C-alpha positions as a printed Julia matrix, in Angstrom:
322×3 Matrix{Float64}:
 -54.47   20.28   24.99
 -51.65   21.37   24.78
 -50.78   23.19   21.7
 -47.51   19.72   21.3
 -50.19   17.68   21.33
 -51.74   18.87   18.27
 -48.35   18.48   16.86
 -47.27   15.43   18.03
 -51.25   14.04   16.12
 -50.07   15.76   13.18
 -47.0    13.49   13.08
 -48.6    10.91   14.1
 -50.71   11.19   10.92
 -48.05   11.25    9.05
 -48.42   14.96    8.15
 -45.83   17.78    7.6
 -46.08   21.13    9.38
 -44.61   23.08    7.3
 -46.97   24.5     5.22
 -48.21   27.79    5.9
 -52.17   29.03    6.25
 -53.48   29.68    2.77
 -56.75   31.57    2.77
 -59.76   30.03    2.04
 -63.68   30.87    1.28
 -64.7    33.52    3.74
 -62.96   33.59    7.07
 -61.52   30.4     6.33
 -57.87   29.45    6.47
 -56.51   26.2     5.84
 -53.39   24.26    6.11
 -53.25   20.84    4.1
 -50.68   18.67    5.48
 -51.57   15.73    2.98
 -52.83   15.17   -0.48
 -53.12   11.64   -2.3
 -54.14   13.36   -5.37
 -57.54   11.47   -4.99
 -60.8    12.81   -6.43
 -62.21   15.43   -4.27
 -65.08   15.37   -2.08
 -68.05   17.01   -3.66
 -71.37   17.67   -2.93
 -73.4    14.74   -1.85
 -70.83   12.32   -1.06
 -70.29   10.35    1.72
 -66.93   10.34    4.13
 -65.81    8.94    6.98
 -63.14   10.97    8.64
 -61.06   11.68   11.93
 -60.89   14.76   13.85
 -60.17   16.92   17.15
 -61.5    20.56   17.04
 -60.12   23.1    19.95
 -60.94   26.44   20.56
 -59.01   28.84   22.34
 -59.97   30.27   25.74
 -58.84   32.03   28.71
 -56.9    29.18   30.75
 -56.37   26.84   27.56
 -55.25   27.86   23.83
 -56.41   24.56   22.74
 -59.03   23.5    24.6
 -60.85   20.31   23.22
 -64.39   20.06   21.84
 -63.86   16.88   19.75
 -61.73   14.02   19.63
 -62.81   10.94   17.6
 -59.59    9.29   18.63
 -60.09    9.63   22.16
 -63.52    8.28   21.21
 -62.28    5.65   19.03
 -65.29    6.16   16.74
 -64.64    8.24   13.37
 -67.43   10.7    12.22
 -69.3     9.88    9.21
 -70.61   13.04    7.64
 -73.02   13.67    4.57
 -71.54   16.76    2.54
 -74.65   18.77    1.71
 -74.46   22.2     0.22
 -72.21   24.86    2.79
 -74.23   26.61    4.47
 -72.03   30.12    4.35
 -69.03   30.53    2.94
 -66.02   29.73    5.31
 -67.98   27.1     7.19
 -66.48   22.91    7.27
 -68.06   21.63    4.4
 -66.59   23.7     1.74
 -63.24   23.03    3.74
 -63.82   19.4     3.36
 -64.58   20.06   -0.4
 -60.72   21.16   -0.76
 -59.74   17.23    0.27
 -60.14   13.53   -0.9
 -59.84   10.25    0.58
 -56.54    9.53    2.86
 -55.44   13.82    2.92
 -55.39   15.36    5.79
 -55.68   19.14    6.66
 -56.43   21.76    9.92
 -59.17   24.31    9.1
 -59.5    27.2    11.18
 -63.36   28.87   11.01
 -65.14   31.48   12.28
 -67.4    30.73   15.16
 -69.51   33.28   14.93
 -70.61   32.48   11.24
 -70.91   28.97   12.75
 -72.79   29.79   15.89
 -75.14   31.8    13.38
 -75.65   29.37   11.17
 -75.36   26.09   12.73
 -77.64   27.85   16.12
 -75.27   25.98   18.05
 -73.7    28.51   20.87
 -70.26   29.2    21.27
 -68.39   27.78   24.43
 -67.29   30.24   27.02
 -64.55   31.73   28.52
 -63.18   32.39   24.67
 -60.3    33.89   24.11
 -60.41   34.28   20.14
 -62.9    33.59   17.13
 -61.66   30.27   15.78
 -62.03   26.89   16.02
 -59.84   24.51   14.97
 -60.4    21.35   13.3
 -57.28   19.11   12.18
 -59.05   16.51    9.7
 -57.87   12.86    8.24
 -60.0    12.1     5.86
 -60.88    8.2     5.95
 -62.94    7.31    3.09
 -64.98    8.66    0.62
 -68.19    7.48   -0.89
 -69.08    9.22   -3.75
 -72.45    9.91   -5.28
 -71.72   10.74   -8.91
 -74.59   10.63  -10.56
 -76.38    7.61   -8.58
 -80.3     8.79   -8.06
 -80.89    9.63   -4.2
 -82.77    6.51   -3.77
 -79.75    4.38   -5.1
 -77.19    6.45   -3.11
 -79.24    6.33    0.02
 -78.68    2.29   -0.37
 -74.9     2.61   -0.9
 -74.95    4.95    2.13
 -76.23    2.37    4.44
 -74.71   -0.38    2.93
 -70.94    1.89    3.74
 -71.95    2.82    7.29
 -73.12   -0.77    8.02
 -69.91   -2.56    6.59
 -67.65    0.58    8.68
 -69.72   -0.52   11.69
 -69.24   -4.14   11.92
 -65.46   -4.05   10.59
 -65.43   -1.31   14.03
 -67.1    -3.64   16.07
 -65.08   -6.6    14.87
 -62.13   -4.88   16.3
 -63.13   -3.53   19.2
 -64.28   -7.22   20.25
 -60.7    -8.58   19.07
 -58.42   -5.9    20.78
 -60.73   -5.51   24.29
 -58.54   -8.75   26.25
 -55.63   -6.37   25.14
 -57.25   -2.89   26.37
 -57.98   -4.56   29.56
 -54.8    -6.05   29.89
 -52.81   -2.6    29.38
 -54.54   -0.91   31.6
 -53.83   -3.22   34.67
 -50.51   -3.19   33.7
 -49.61    0.39   33.28
 -51.73    1.24   36.74
 -49.8    -1.74   38.02
 -52.6    -2.91   39.9
 -53.27   -6.0    41.94
 -56.45   -7.35   40.81
 -59.09  -10.11   41.74
 -60.8   -11.46   39.33
 -64.15  -12.8    40.17
 -65.49  -16.25   37.99
 -68.1   -13.36   36.01
 -64.8   -12.02   34.77
 -64.94   -8.51   36.52
 -61.65   -7.83   37.68
 -61.07   -5.55   40.5
 -60.02   -3.66   43.83
 -60.86   -2.93   47.13
 -58.85   -0.17   48.75
 -61.6     0.35   51.64
 -63.83   -2.79   52.39
 -66.61   -0.47   54.17
 -68.79   -1.83   57.12
 -70.8    -5.3    56.79
 -73.78   -3.79   55.26
 -74.23   -5.37   51.87
 -76.7    -3.77   49.2
 -79.13   -6.07   47.56
 -80.57   -5.6    43.91
 -83.94   -4.12   45.6
 -81.92   -1.35   47.36
 -80.81    2.14   46.17
 -77.08    2.87   46.48
 -75.51    6.61   47.13
 -72.65    6.7    46.21
 -69.71    9.07   44.87
 -68.4     7.62   41.5
 -66.25    8.06   38.2
 -66.24    5.69   34.86
 -63.73    5.98   32.7
 -62.28    4.33   29.41
 -59.59    1.87   29.8
 -57.2     4.31   26.81
 -56.23    7.74   27.73
 -56.87   10.61   25.91
 -54.31   11.67   23.66
 -53.12   14.85   26.16
 -52.58   12.03   28.79
 -55.5    12.77   31.04
 -57.82   10.17   32.24
 -60.76    9.33   29.58
 -63.57   10.31   31.84
 -67.22   10.06   30.44
 -69.07   10.08   33.5
 -68.8    11.15   36.73
 -70.13   12.91   39.98
 -66.72   14.57   41.19
 -66.86   18.06   39.77
 -62.93   18.68   39.85
 -62.81   15.58   37.79
 -65.52   16.17   35.19
 -63.22   19.92   35.11
 -60.13   18.25   34.5
 -61.62   15.79   31.73
 -63.21   18.4    30.21
 -66.8    17.0    30.64
 -67.94   19.52   33.59
 -71.57   20.36   33.21
 -73.16   23.62   34.92
 -76.45   22.18   34.69
 -75.51   19.2    36.55
 -75.12   18.63   40.09
 -71.78   17.44   41.49
 -72.73   14.93   44.68
 -72.88   11.57   45.58
 -75.17   10.44   43.45
 -78.67    7.5    44.69
 -79.32    5.08   41.9
 -81.49    1.86   41.68
 -78.68   -1.04   42.17
 -80.51   -3.35   39.98
 -80.37   -0.86   37.06
 -76.55   -0.2    37.15
 -74.07   -2.22   34.82
 -74.06   -6.16   35.73
 -70.19   -5.21   36.41
 -70.87   -2.98   38.68
 -73.84   -4.47   40.72
 -71.01   -7.57   41.36
 -68.22   -5.06   42.48
 -70.69   -2.55   44.89
 -72.11   -5.74   46.47
 -68.54   -6.81   47.5
 -68.14   -3.75   49.54
 -70.0    -1.97   52.3
 -70.98    1.46   53.45
 -67.72    3.49   53.55
 -66.13    1.15   51.06
 -64.09    1.55   47.8
 -63.34   -0.34   45.06
 -61.75   -0.26   41.56
 -63.71   -2.45   38.45
 -62.95   -3.39   35.22
 -65.52   -4.58   33.68
 -65.3    -6.52   30.56
 -67.77   -5.29   28.03
 -70.3    -8.58   28.76
 -70.5    -6.44   32.45
 -70.94   -3.27   31.03
 -72.62   -2.06   27.43
 -72.3    -5.76   25.4
 -71.86   -5.52   21.9
 -74.76   -2.77   21.08
 -72.74    0.34   23.4
 -74.98    3.65   24.09
 -74.21    6.64   24.3
 -70.58    7.6    23.88
 -69.9     3.65   24.75
 -69.13    1.44   21.65
 -69.88   -2.01   21.31
 -67.37   -4.3    22.75
 -65.46   -1.65   25.06
 -64.6    -2.67   28.7
 -64.96    0.46   31.17
 -63.31    1.29   34.42
 -65.28    2.69   37.72
 -64.19    3.71   40.77
 -67.12    3.82   43.65
 -67.17    4.73   47.04
 -70.04    3.76   48.69
 -71.69    6.37   50.69
 -75.45    4.39   52.0
 -77.53    2.24   51.31
 -80.92    3.26   50.62
 -83.72    0.3    51.85
 -87.19    0.13   50.01
 -89.69    2.36   51.49
 -87.05    3.64   53.85
 -86.26    7.52   53.39
 -82.59    7.59   54.69
 -79.1     5.77   53.73
 -77.46    3.75   56.47
 -74.08    5.85   57.69
 -71.22    4.35   57.91
């Protein structure tokens, strides 16, 4: 993410970047963009927040590690005693509900106390956290047992509200994606929308087959830096561009049992043969539904681009070639 995007994000949050960074605990420096004057966060409180974590690498001055806005999923954070002077918890205690700030923290200290290794290829030893405190549930003098019950109710209410919002805006997300990409889609009776760019051969996969395919799965919304919001792919180049590349993953066509894939993907793959290419836009009912899974929120429409490389029949060792 470029520096300009961070500035735009700050502007979108209603922030002002005119303040200079101040010295906090330990190695932390910070800048408060907005303060509503509400009671400050204390040990034991429970907060709902949105934020962006970036680091400076040799190739990117603002490499994004976490962005809750891109994920459309705020974080819920239990405030505990600081692990070290100048950690994120100590920074959050400078804020109250509605406040926004950026904190610069020492990565060596974060690695030492959290046990999480630093990212590779760092140019500096600083991580930046741009934070917006959405809500605060103050513990006050509540006994732990009572506050735990309050936290559970608080989280359930927020999660329910998020799901209801996702459910309401889902059709608009799909329509916007189709319009923004100028797609001439065909809509199946199930609600699956698709574009076949290459039909492939006459062979069709059945539910008992294993399919060999290259694919990319993404959300309908783009990231805040304008790139595709990819959550999974078999393409190394796309993974690197999306910031999800992992050295432990083999980026090659994947062999997957067709019957175990999301219903919308099953339907789409069965529309093409080996060598075929299809873009599928899945409403959540054909994807991960009202429960979601992993990085996918409930009621989230998904987009899959698939190239079918082969079909492996039960008890067969090799895929049928194009």
